[in-house]
C-alpha positions as CSV (number, residue, x, y, z in Angstrom):
1,M,156.5,134.4,78.8
2,S,153.0,133.1,79.6
3,R,152.3,129.5,80.2
4,E,149.2,127.7,79.0
5,H,147.3,125.6,81.6
6,S,145.0,122.7,81.0
7,F,141.9,122.1,83.1
8,Q,139.6,119.1,83.3
9,A,136.6,118.9,85.6
10,L,134.5,116.0,86.6
11,A,131.2,116.0,88.6
12,F,129.8,113.2,90.6
13,P,126.1,112.8,91.5
14,E,126.6,113.0,95.3
15,N,128.1,115.4,97.7
16,V,131.2,114.3,99.6
17,P,132.2,115.9,102.9
18,L,135.7,117.5,102.8
19,R,136.5,115.7,106.0
20,T,136.1,112.4,104.2
21,L,138.2,113.6,101.2
22,A,140.9,114.9,103.6
23,A,141.2,111.4,105.0
24,A,141.9,110.0,101.6
25,F,144.4,112.8,100.8
26,P,146.3,113.7,104.0
27,Q,148.8,115.8,102.1
28,A,146.1,118.1,100.8
29,R,145.7,121.8,101.8
30,R,142.2,122.3,103.1
31,S,140.1,125.4,103.2
32,T,136.4,125.7,104.0
33,L,135.4,125.2,100.4
34,E,138.0,123.0,98.8
35,L,140.9,120.6,99.1
36,S,143.9,121.2,96.9
37,V,146.4,118.4,96.3
38,E,149.8,118.9,94.6
39,L,150.3,115.7,92.6
40,E,153.6,113.9,92.0
41,G,154.9,114.7,88.6
42,G,153.3,118.1,88.6
43,G,149.8,119.5,88.4
44,T,147.1,120.1,91.0
45,M,143.8,118.4,91.9
46,F,141.0,120.5,93.5
47,L,138.3,118.6,95.3
48,Y,134.9,120.3,96.2
49,P,132.3,119.0,98.6
50,F,129.5,119.3,96.0
51,G,131.0,116.4,94.1
52,A,133.3,118.2,91.7
53,V,137.0,117.5,91.0
54,V,139.1,119.8,88.9
55,F,142.5,118.9,87.5
56,Q,145.0,121.6,86.6
57,D,147.9,120.5,84.3
58,V,147.4,116.8,85.0
59,D,147.8,114.3,82.2
60,P,144.9,111.8,81.7
61,A,146.7,108.8,83.1
62,R,147.6,110.5,86.3
63,R,144.1,112.0,86.5
64,D,142.5,108.6,86.2
65,A,144.9,107.3,88.9
66,Q,143.4,109.8,91.4
67,L,139.7,108.9,91.0
68,M,137.7,106.6,93.2
69,V,137.9,103.5,91.1
70,E,141.7,103.6,91.3
71,A,141.6,104.0,95.1
72,M,139.4,100.9,95.4
73,F,141.6,99.0,93.0
74,D,144.6,99.8,95.2
75,R,142.8,98.7,98.4
76,T,141.7,95.5,96.7
77,R,145.3,94.9,95.5
78,R,146.5,95.2,99.1
79,L,143.9,92.7,100.3
80,V,144.9,90.3,97.5
81,D,148.6,90.8,98.3
82,R,148.0,89.9,101.9
83,L,146.1,86.8,100.8
84,E,149.0,85.9,98.6
85,R,151.7,86.5,101.3
86,R,149.9,85.1,104.3
87,G,147.5,82.7,102.7
88,T,144.7,84.1,104.8
89,T,142.4,87.1,105.4
90,P,141.8,89.0,108.6
91,L,139.5,87.2,111.0
92,R,137.4,90.3,111.6
93,T,135.1,90.7,108.5
94,G,133.5,94.0,109.5
95,P,136.0,96.2,107.7
96,L,135.9,93.8,104.7
97,H,132.1,94.1,104.6
98,R,132.3,97.9,104.8
99,F,134.8,98.0,101.9
100,I,132.5,95.7,99.8
101,G,129.6,98.1,100.5
102,E,131.8,101.0,99.5
103,A,132.9,99.3,96.4
104,V,129.3,98.5,95.4
105,G,128.3,102.1,96.1
106,T,131.2,103.5,94.0
107,R,130.3,101.1,91.2
108,N,126.8,102.4,91.2
109,E,128.0,106.0,91.3
110,V,130.4,105.4,88.4
111,I,127.6,103.7,86.3
112,S,125.2,106.5,87.1
113,V,127.8,109.1,86.0
114,L,128.6,107.1,82.9
115,H,125.0,106.9,81.8
116,L,125.2,110.7,81.4
117,L,127.6,110.0,78.6
118,D,124.9,108.2,76.6
119,K,123.9,109.8,73.3
120,P,121.3,112.5,74.0
121,D,117.9,112.1,72.3
122,A,118.5,115.2,70.2
123,A,121.6,113.6,68.6
124,W,119.4,110.8,67.3
125,D,117.2,113.2,65.4
126,D,119.9,115.6,64.0
127,P,122.7,114.1,61.9
128,A,124.9,117.2,62.4
129,M,124.5,117.0,66.2
130,D,125.2,113.3,66.0
131,A,128.4,113.9,64.2
132,I,129.5,116.5,66.8
133,Y,128.6,114.1,69.6
134,E,130.7,111.3,68.0
135,D,133.6,113.7,67.4
136,L,133.5,114.7,71.1
137,R,133.1,111.1,72.2
138,D,136.2,110.2,70.2
139,E,138.1,113.3,71.4
140,F,137.6,112.4,75.0
141,D,138.1,108.7,74.5
142,L,134.8,108.0,76.3
143,G,134.5,104.4,75.0
144,D,138.0,103.5,76.0
145,R,137.6,105.1,79.4
146,Y,134.3,103.3,80.0
147,N,135.9,100.0,79.1
148,S,138.8,100.6,81.3
149,L,136.6,101.5,84.3
150,E,134.4,98.5,83.6
151,L,137.4,96.2,83.6
152,K,138.7,97.6,86.8
153,L,135.4,97.4,88.5
154,R,134.9,93.8,87.3
155,G,138.4,93.0,88.6
156,I,137.6,94.6,92.0
157,Q,134.3,92.7,92.2
158,E,136.0,89.3,91.4
159,A,138.8,89.9,93.9
160,L,136.4,90.9,96.6
161,E,134.3,87.8,96.0
162,L,137.4,85.6,96.3
163,I,138.5,87.4,99.5
164,L,135.1,87.1,101.0
165,D,134.9,83.4,100.2
166,V,138.3,82.8,101.8
167,S,137.2,84.8,104.9
168,R,134.0,82.8,105.2
169,D,136.0,79.5,104.8
170,R,138.3,80.6,107.6
171,R,135.4,81.4,109.9
172,L,133.8,78.1,109.0
173,V,137.0,76.2,109.9
174,L,137.2,78.1,113.2
175,L,133.5,77.2,113.9
176,E,134.1,73.5,113.1
177,V,137.2,73.4,115.4
178,T,135.2,75.0,118.1
179,I,132.4,72.4,117.7
180,V,135.0,69.6,117.8
181,V,136.6,71.0,121.0
182,L,133.2,71.3,122.6
183,I,132.3,67.7,121.7
184,V,135.7,66.4,123.1
185,L,135.2,68.5,126.3
186,E,131.7,67.0,126.7
187,L,133.1,63.5,126.3
188,V,135.9,64.2,128.8
189,L,133.4,65.6,131.3
190,S,131.1,62.6,130.9
191,L,134.0,60.2,131.5
192,I,135.0,62.2,134.6
193,R,131.4,62.0,136.0
194,R,131.3,58.2,135.5
195,G,134.7,57.6,137.1
């Protein structure tokens, strides 16, 4: 008895080194041309260095969970959880700044990929092509997927802005305490010199 397989492929505008992808998916099998990841709940994800991802037998919800926006969403969630539990952020802001840069870059990549989903000029001129385009757009839930990605990206942006503000406030408090300590030290030294 033969089994039917479903495949979905996505392409991104930039190449991604397999070494970078392997760090994100440590359980992946790596060859010189691809990474293959067996996903929980069944199905396989294939990652290629030329910016392509192929899903075999993976339902849309689990497929979306594997993409870059979801990874950023999870990292942001961990930062917010730390802020909630400890009431503070790490004192070192370098990793946070790098993550913010990565988030901005990913947002730009997602937006550039999504602009490819805009209606082609030919569809504006041909009613039959326009109907086919709209049917395909509905079939692949492009509007809903775009809205979902946009909400996640907006949530990531707002959370990162909050975390960055808290981090800056913490550094400012540390700076103010340092200034107060230096002033007190200067006063003590001047009193010692007089006495």
